[in-house]
Residue frames as qw, qx, qy, qz and C-alpha x, y, z in Angstrom:
[[0.175, 0.765, -0.163, -0.597, 140.29, 64.74, 93.26],
 [0.781, 0.377, 0.409, 0.285, 140.59, 64.18, 89.57],
 [0.472, -0.047, 0.236, 0.848, 142.85, 66.08, 87.20],
 [0.034, 0.600, 0.465, 0.650, 139.93, 68.16, 86.10],
 [0.476, -0.791, -0.347, 0.165, 139.67, 69.39, 89.69],
 [0.600, -0.373, 0.099, 0.701, 143.06, 71.13, 89.23],
 [0.091, -0.231, 0.332, 0.910, 142.47, 73.32, 86.18],
 [0.519, 0.608, 0.354, -0.486, 139.97, 74.79, 83.91],
 [0.478, 0.099, 0.664, 0.566, 139.87, 73.91, 80.25],
 [0.340, 0.549, -0.049, -0.762, 139.00, 76.58, 77.60],
 [0.693, 0.310, 0.649, 0.044, 137.22, 74.16, 75.12],
 [0.512, 0.843, 0.136, -0.095, 137.11, 76.75, 72.38],
 [0.141, 0.858, -0.494, -0.025, 140.90, 77.51, 72.49],
 [0.965, -0.050, -0.246, 0.072, 141.76, 73.93, 73.71],
 [0.345, 0.450, -0.532, 0.628, 144.17, 75.31, 76.31],
 [0.613, -0.476, -0.560, 0.289, 144.49, 75.15, 80.04],
 [0.188, -0.907, 0.064, -0.370, 144.29, 78.06, 82.53],
 [0.451, 0.339, -0.631, 0.533, 147.36, 78.18, 84.74],
 [0.651, -0.586, -0.482, 0.030, 146.94, 77.29, 88.34],
 [0.113, -0.766, 0.401, -0.489, 147.94, 79.37, 91.32],
 [0.725, 0.021, -0.667, 0.169, 149.79, 76.57, 93.15],
 [0.014, 0.280, -0.537, 0.796, 149.87, 78.52, 96.34],
 [0.655, -0.203, 0.007, -0.728, 146.33, 77.42, 96.84],
 [0.870, 0.031, -0.470, -0.145, 147.15, 73.70, 97.05],
 [0.700, -0.599, 0.379, -0.089, 148.38, 71.54, 99.99],
 [0.089, -0.543, 0.807, 0.215, 151.41, 69.34, 99.61],
 [0.519, 0.161, 0.836, -0.069, 149.07, 66.35, 99.30],
 [0.563, 0.713, 0.313, -0.278, 147.10, 68.02, 96.50],
 [0.211, 0.800, -0.469, -0.307, 150.26, 69.01, 94.65],
 [0.288, -0.322, 0.893, 0.127, 151.49, 65.37, 94.80],
 [0.550, 0.396, 0.709, -0.194, 148.26, 64.16, 93.60],
 [0.415, 0.838, -0.034, -0.353, 148.33, 66.73, 90.74],
 [0.031, 0.653, -0.702, -0.280, 151.75, 65.59, 89.67],
 [0.432, 0.005, 0.902, -0.006, 150.68, 61.99, 89.71],
 [0.553, 0.624, 0.509, -0.213, 147.65, 62.82, 87.49],
 [0.276, 0.829, -0.316, -0.371, 149.81, 64.95, 85.16],
 [0.187, -0.416, 0.861, 0.226, 152.21, 61.96, 84.75],
 [0.526, 0.273, 0.803, -0.066, 149.32, 59.78, 83.84],
 [0.456, 0.812, 0.196, -0.307, 148.10, 62.30, 81.30],
 [0.057, 0.741, -0.568, -0.353, 151.58, 62.60, 79.77],
 [0.345, -0.092, 0.922, 0.150, 151.60, 58.74, 79.22],
 [0.540, 0.581, 0.590, -0.152, 148.19, 58.91, 77.54],
 [0.331, 0.869, -0.110, -0.351, 149.36, 61.71, 75.23],
 [0.114, -0.572, 0.752, 0.308, 152.60, 59.90, 74.45],
 [0.480, 0.184, 0.857, 0.024, 150.52, 56.79, 73.48],
 [0.494, 0.760, 0.358, -0.224, 148.36, 58.81, 71.26],
 [0.153, 0.807, -0.434, -0.369, 151.41, 60.30, 69.54],
 [0.281, -0.263, 0.896, 0.221, 152.81, 56.77, 68.88],
 [0.520, 0.452, 0.720, -0.086, 149.45, 55.64, 67.40],
 [0.403, 0.869, 0.057, -0.280, 149.31, 58.71, 65.08],
 [0.001, -0.662, 0.667, 0.343, 153.07, 58.15, 63.99],
 [0.423, -0.025, 0.897, 0.129, 152.24, 54.45, 63.16],
 [0.514, 0.643, 0.529, -0.207, 149.20, 55.51, 61.25],
 [0.233, 0.879, -0.227, -0.349, 151.26, 58.02, 59.35],
 [0.232, -0.469, 0.812, 0.260, 154.07, 55.45, 58.71],
 [0.509, 0.278, 0.814, 0.006, 151.54, 52.90, 57.38],
 [0.446, 0.817, 0.255, -0.262, 150.02, 55.54, 55.06],
 [0.085, 0.805, -0.474, -0.348, 153.38, 56.49, 53.70],
 [0.374, -0.218, 0.880, 0.195, 154.18, 52.89, 52.99],
 [0.546, 0.490, 0.672, -0.098, 150.94, 52.45, 51.11],
 [0.404, 0.885, 0.105, -0.207, 151.61, 55.43, 48.81],
 [0.185, -0.675, 0.603, 0.382, 155.15, 54.54, 47.99]]
């Protein structure tokens, strides 16, 4: 399973539909947590990149 197996994405709204966790086994839930943690790290890295770009731009215009 991949993270996209666990939820549906509304591309227009850029949101996720909530899951009914009752439908998942313990194994599936553990896999889901693992994939969410990986996604969190990916998003945190993107935030750091954007913050660095912003800092560099601010330095340039000072």
